[in-house]
C-alpha positions as CSV (number, residue, x, y, z in Angstrom):
1,M,114.2,-4.3,-32.3
2,P,112.9,-0.7,-32.4
3,L,114.9,2.2,-30.9
4,A,112.6,5.1,-31.5
5,G,110.4,6.6,-34.1
6,L,112.2,9.4,-35.9
7,A,109.5,10.1,-38.4
8,K,105.9,9.4,-38.8
9,G,105.4,5.8,-39.8
10,C,109.2,5.2,-39.6
11,I,110.7,3.0,-36.9
12,V,114.5,3.0,-36.8
13,K,115.9,-0.5,-36.2
14,W,119.3,-1.8,-35.4
15,V,119.4,-4.0,-38.5
16,E,117.4,-4.0,-41.8
17,W,116.4,-7.4,-43.0
18,S,113.8,-6.4,-45.6
19,P,114.8,-6.6,-49.3
20,V,115.8,-3.3,-51.0
21,L,113.8,-3.5,-54.2
22,V,115.9,-2.7,-57.2
23,V,113.8,-1.3,-60.0
24,Q,114.5,0.5,-63.3
25,T,114.9,4.1,-62.3
26,G,115.0,5.8,-65.7
27,Q,115.4,9.6,-65.6
28,H,115.5,9.8,-61.9
29,A,114.7,13.4,-60.9
30,L,116.2,13.0,-57.4
31,L,119.6,11.8,-58.6
32,K,119.6,14.4,-61.4
33,R,119.3,17.2,-58.8
34,Y,122.5,15.8,-57.1
35,S,124.7,16.3,-60.1
36,L,126.2,19.6,-59.2
37,R,126.1,18.8,-55.5
38,L,128.2,15.7,-56.1
39,I,130.8,17.7,-58.1
40,A,130.9,20.3,-55.3
41,L,131.2,17.6,-52.6
42,S,134.1,16.0,-54.5
43,L,135.9,19.4,-54.6
44,V,135.3,19.9,-50.9
45,F,137.0,16.6,-50.1
46,F,139.7,16.3,-52.8
47,V,141.1,19.9,-52.9
48,P,142.4,19.9,-49.3
49,L,143.3,16.2,-49.6
50,A,145.4,17.0,-52.7
51,G,147.4,19.6,-50.7
52,L,148.1,17.0,-48.0
53,G,148.7,14.2,-50.4
54,L,151.4,16.0,-52.5
55,K,153.7,15.6,-49.4
56,S,152.6,12.2,-48.4
57,A,155.4,10.3,-50.2
58,E,157.7,11.6,-47.5
59,W,155.6,10.4,-44.6
60,P,155.9,7.1,-42.8
61,I,153.8,4.4,-44.4
62,Y,151.2,4.3,-41.6
63,L,150.2,7.9,-42.5
64,Q,150.2,7.2,-46.2
65,L,147.8,4.4,-45.7
66,L,145.6,6.2,-43.2
67,P,142.8,6.9,-45.8
68,L,142.7,3.2,-46.7
69,F,142.6,2.3,-43.0
70,I,139.7,4.7,-42.4
71,S,137.9,3.4,-45.4
72,L,137.5,0.0,-43.7
73,F,135.0,1.7,-41.3
74,L,133.8,4.7,-43.3
75,F,132.2,4.1,-46.8
76,G,134.9,1.8,-48.2
77,M,134.1,-1.5,-46.6
78,P,130.5,-0.5,-45.7
79,H,129.6,0.3,-49.4
80,G,129.2,-3.4,-49.9
81,G,127.4,-4.0,-46.6
82,A,123.9,-3.9,-48.2
83,D,124.7,-6.4,-50.9
84,H,122.5,-9.1,-49.4
85,L,119.5,-6.7,-49.2
86,L,119.9,-5.6,-52.8
87,L,120.3,-9.2,-54.0
88,W,117.1,-10.2,-52.2
89,G,115.4,-7.2,-53.8
90,I,116.7,-8.2,-57.3
91,L,115.4,-11.8,-56.8
92,R,112.2,-10.5,-55.2
93,Q,112.2,-13.5,-52.9
94,D,110.9,-13.3,-49.4
95,S,111.5,-16.9,-48.6
96,W,114.1,-17.3,-45.8
97,Y,115.4,-20.5,-47.5
98,R,116.2,-18.5,-50.7
99,R,117.6,-15.6,-48.7
100,I,120.0,-18.0,-46.9
101,A,120.9,-19.6,-50.2
102,T,121.9,-16.3,-51.7
103,L,124.1,-15.5,-48.6
104,V,125.7,-18.9,-49.0
105,F,126.4,-18.3,-52.7
106,Y,127.9,-14.8,-51.9
107,T,130.1,-16.3,-49.2
108,L,131.3,-19.2,-51.3
109,T,132.2,-16.9,-54.2
110,A,134.4,-14.9,-51.9
111,L,136.0,-18.0,-50.3
112,A,136.7,-19.4,-53.8
113,Y,138.6,-16.3,-54.7
114,L,140.5,-16.6,-51.3
115,V,141.5,-20.1,-52.2
116,F,142.6,-18.8,-55.7
117,W,144.9,-16.3,-53.9
118,D,146.6,-19.2,-52.1
119,L,146.9,-21.5,-55.1
120,Q,147.8,-19.0,-57.9
121,P,148.8,-15.6,-56.3
122,S,150.2,-14.2,-59.5
123,A,147.0,-14.9,-61.5
124,A,144.9,-13.8,-58.6
125,A,146.7,-10.4,-58.4
126,I,146.3,-9.8,-62.1
127,F,142.7,-10.8,-61.9
128,F,142.2,-8.3,-59.0
129,L,143.6,-5.5,-61.1
130,G,141.3,-6.3,-64.0
131,L,138.3,-6.8,-61.7
132,T,138.8,-3.5,-60.0
133,I,139.3,-1.7,-63.4
134,F,135.9,-3.1,-64.4
135,H,134.1,-2.5,-61.1
136,W,135.3,1.1,-60.5
137,G,134.6,2.0,-64.1
138,Q,131.2,0.3,-63.7
139,G,130.4,2.5,-60.7
140,D,131.4,5.7,-62.5
141,R,129.3,4.7,-65.5
142,Y,126.2,4.5,-63.3
143,I,126.8,7.9,-61.8
144,S,127.4,9.4,-65.3
145,V,124.1,8.0,-66.6
146,Q,121.8,8.4,-63.6
147,V,123.2,11.5,-61.9
148,H,124.8,13.5,-64.7
149,Q,122.2,12.2,-67.3
150,A,124.8,10.9,-69.8
151,T,122.2,9.0,-71.7
152,Y,124.6,8.5,-74.7
153,L,126.2,5.8,-72.6
154,C,123.0,3.8,-72.7
155,R,122.6,4.1,-76.5
156,S,126.1,2.9,-77.4
157,K,127.8,-0.3,-76.1
158,A,131.1,0.9,-77.6
159,L,130.9,4.2,-75.6
160,T,130.0,2.3,-72.5
161,A,133.0,0.0,-72.8
162,L,135.3,2.9,-73.4
163,H,133.9,4.8,-70.5
164,V,134.2,1.8,-68.1
165,L,137.7,1.0,-69.2
166,S,138.8,4.6,-69.1
167,R,137.4,5.4,-65.6
168,G,138.6,2.1,-64.2
169,S,142.1,2.3,-65.7
170,I,142.9,5.8,-64.3
171,P,142.9,4.8,-60.6
172,I,144.3,1.3,-61.2
173,L,147.1,1.9,-63.8
174,L,148.0,5.5,-63.7
175,P,149.6,5.4,-60.2
176,G,152.2,2.9,-61.7
177,Y,153.7,5.7,-63.8
178,L,155.3,8.2,-61.4
179,G,154.8,5.9,-58.5
180,N,156.4,2.9,-60.2
181,D,158.5,1.8,-57.3
182,T,155.6,1.8,-54.9
183,Y,153.4,0.0,-57.4
184,R,155.9,-2.7,-57.9
185,S,156.5,-3.2,-54.2
186,V,152.7,-3.7,-53.6
187,I,152.4,-6.2,-56.5
188,E,155.4,-8.1,-55.3
189,A,154.1,-8.2,-51.7
190,L,150.7,-9.4,-52.9
191,V,152.1,-12.2,-55.0
192,S,154.5,-13.3,-52.2
193,S,151.8,-13.1,-49.6
194,S,150.9,-16.8,-49.7
195,G,154.4,-17.9,-48.4
196,Q,155.7,-18.8,-51.8
197,A,159.1,-17.7,-53.1
198,S,159.7,-14.0,-53.3
199,H,158.1,-12.6,-56.5
200,Q,159.9,-10.1,-58.7
201,A,157.4,-8.0,-60.8
202,D,160.0,-7.0,-63.4
203,W,157.2,-6.1,-65.9
204,V,156.1,-3.2,-63.7
205,S,159.5,-1.5,-63.9
206,S,160.2,-2.6,-67.5
207,Y,157.3,-0.8,-69.1
208,P,156.5,2.3,-66.9
209,L,155.0,4.1,-70.0
210,F,152.3,1.4,-70.2
211,F,150.8,2.8,-67.0
212,L,150.5,6.3,-68.5
213,L,149.7,5.6,-72.2
214,I,146.9,3.0,-71.6
215,P,144.6,5.2,-69.4
216,M,145.6,8.3,-71.4
217,G,144.7,6.7,-74.7
218,L,141.4,5.2,-73.3
219,T,140.4,8.5,-71.8
220,A,141.1,10.5,-74.9
221,L,139.4,8.0,-77.1
222,S,136.4,7.8,-74.8
223,L,135.9,11.6,-74.6
224,L,136.5,12.1,-78.3
225,A,134.1,9.4,-79.4
226,A,131.5,10.7,-76.9
227,S,131.9,14.3,-78.2
228,I,131.2,13.1,-81.8
229,Y,128.2,10.9,-80.8
230,V,126.3,13.2,-78.4
231,S,123.3,15.3,-79.2
232,K,122.9,18.9,-78.3
233,K,120.9,18.0,-75.2
234,E,123.8,15.9,-73.9
235,I,126.5,18.5,-74.0
236,R,126.1,19.3,-70.3
237,P,126.6,15.6,-69.3
238,L,129.6,15.4,-71.6
239,C,131.1,18.4,-69.9
240,M,130.6,16.7,-66.6
241,D,132.3,13.6,-67.9
242,I,135.2,15.6,-69.2
243,I,135.6,17.5,-65.9
244,E,135.6,14.3,-63.8
245,S,137.9,12.4,-66.2
246,V,140.5,15.2,-66.3
247,A,140.3,15.7,-62.5
248,L,140.8,12.0,-61.8
249,F,143.7,11.9,-64.3
250,G,145.4,14.8,-62.6
251,W,144.8,13.3,-59.1
252,F,146.3,9.9,-59.9
253,L,149.1,11.3,-62.0
254,F,150.5,13.7,-59.4
255,I,149.3,12.5,-55.9
256,P,151.4,9.6,-54.4
257,A,149.8,6.2,-55.1
258,L,148.9,5.0,-51.6
259,W,147.3,8.3,-50.5
260,A,145.5,8.7,-53.9
261,I,144.0,5.2,-54.0
262,G,142.9,5.3,-50.3
263,C,141.1,8.7,-50.7
264,Y,139.5,7.6,-54.0
265,F,138.3,4.3,-52.6
266,A,136.5,5.9,-49.7
267,L,135.4,9.3,-50.9
268,W,134.8,8.7,-54.6
269,H,133.9,5.1,-55.5
270,S,132.4,4.1,-52.2
271,L,130.6,7.3,-51.4
272,R,129.0,7.4,-54.9
273,H,127.9,3.8,-54.5
274,A,126.4,4.8,-51.2
275,L,124.4,7.4,-53.0
276,R,123.2,4.7,-55.4
277,I,122.1,2.4,-52.5
278,L,120.3,5.1,-50.6
279,S,118.5,6.4,-53.7
280,T,117.4,2.8,-54.5
281,D,116.1,2.2,-50.9
282,S,112.6,3.6,-50.5
283,L,113.2,5.1,-47.1
284,G,116.7,6.3,-48.0
285,S,115.4,8.1,-51.1
286,Q,112.8,9.8,-48.9
287,F,115.4,11.2,-46.6
288,L,117.6,12.2,-49.6
289,D,114.7,14.0,-51.2
290,S,113.7,15.9,-48.0
291,K,117.4,16.5,-47.0
292,Q,117.1,14.8,-43.7
293,Y,120.8,13.9,-43.5
294,L,120.9,12.8,-39.9
295,R,118.2,10.2,-40.6
296,L,119.9,9.3,-43.8
297,N,123.1,8.5,-41.9
298,I,121.1,6.3,-39.5
299,R,119.5,4.6,-42.4
300,W,122.9,3.9,-43.9
301,L,124.1,2.2,-40.6
302,Q,120.9,0.3,-40.6
303,L,121.4,-1.1,-44.1
304,T,125.2,-1.8,-43.9
305,G,126.3,-1.9,-40.3
306,L,125.9,-5.6,-39.5
307,M,127.5,-7.0,-42.6
308,T,130.4,-4.5,-42.3
309,F,131.0,-5.7,-38.8
310,V,130.9,-9.3,-39.9
311,A,133.3,-8.6,-42.8
312,L,135.8,-6.8,-40.4
313,I,135.6,-9.7,-37.9
314,G,136.2,-12.1,-40.8
315,M,139.3,-10.2,-42.0
316,W,140.6,-10.1,-38.4
317,I,140.2,-13.8,-38.0
318,I,141.4,-15.0,-41.5
319,F,144.2,-12.5,-42.1
320,A,145.1,-11.6,-38.5
321,L,144.6,-8.0,-39.7
322,P,145.3,-5.5,-36.9
323,F,142.8,-2.6,-36.5
324,S,145.2,-0.2,-34.9
325,I,147.2,2.6,-36.5
326,R,150.5,1.2,-35.2
327,G,149.9,-1.9,-37.2
328,I,149.6,-0.2,-40.6
329,E,152.6,-1.3,-42.6
330,L,153.1,-2.9,-46.0
331,D,152.2,-6.3,-44.6
332,W,148.9,-4.8,-43.3
333,L,148.3,-3.3,-46.8
334,V,148.7,-6.7,-48.5
335,K,146.3,-8.4,-46.1
336,A,143.8,-5.6,-46.4
337,L,143.9,-5.6,-50.2
338,I,143.4,-9.4,-50.4
339,G,140.5,-9.1,-48.0
340,I,139.0,-6.3,-50.1
341,S,139.5,-8.3,-53.3
342,V,137.8,-11.3,-51.9
343,L,134.7,-9.2,-51.1
344,T,134.9,-7.3,-54.4
345,L,134.2,-10.3,-56.5
346,P,130.7,-11.1,-55.2
347,H,130.0,-7.4,-54.8
348,T,130.7,-6.8,-58.5
349,V,128.3,-9.6,-59.4
350,V,125.6,-7.9,-57.3
351,V,126.3,-4.5,-59.0
352,C,126.2,-6.2,-62.5
353,C,122.7,-7.5,-61.6
354,M,121.7,-4.0,-60.5
355,D,123.0,-2.5,-63.7
356,K,120.9,-5.0,-65.7
357,I,117.8,-3.6,-64.1
358,Q,118.5,0.0,-63.5
359,L,120.4,0.7,-66.7
360,R,118.9,-2.0,-68.9
361,V,122.2,-3.4,-70.1
């Protein structure tokens, strides 16, 4: 289904069906060059968004949730849209039978978690928090190693665990400190979503300091341990790690929870995973290297567009999720979070497989 040739030997298609080969990247020179650019891009996005977000608690909820709504279409939902191509590349299987089998496995994993939400919503909600802590920390660990060259995270399993838990707990736990009421409302709505009796998440309000001390302690311990363990050549990556950790801590401590998480999901976690996908893809890495950003965007749509569309249609059918700004309320948020959680589980499995190859863990 060719549209046009945008480059010599390159035909742009509507949908990519060829596996994206996942190989051990080592000291990837291309990604290393993007270290300072990634920090600069984060500043460009998050500084003005912080100015807006500080006032967002006073806004109607549909405005507070606007970043999360946009993330369904831009980076957030699409960042898992190439999972099937990556999984095929990991397995190195060209057989259509095996490709279909992996799609079935991916779908059944997601549906199993959906059933779990219906049967045990309290346990499913706690599992979602833990899963997201791990997955978001896992994503930051890859960027620290491959982009910022924090090789000390490859040498020490203890430092890796601390880094993952620290980076994951900041966005998931810290909003529950100053935004405790909002945090509790979302947890209660999630657990009550299956039509069971109204759930009272008393533990959220009973221990507000838990949401501050856990990420603070993990972050301090992670950075302190890393500063003791690093070599002289790794001081620059450690400084990058400190800058990002402190910036994220300040963001989630002071920016209202709904705005903070929505912006982070789209413009930090998902955008950085997009960089990982495109640098893994042979054609995407060429466009990155040559700074052909228009073609890079087209390649992104080619890799992720179809599965993102399928996921959105599935959420609309299963959750009756409205895709209009007027429908963005707390009920919308609960449905969206459950839909995202259902897709996060198999997506995390795929990323773990990528880590095994690319980071040799």
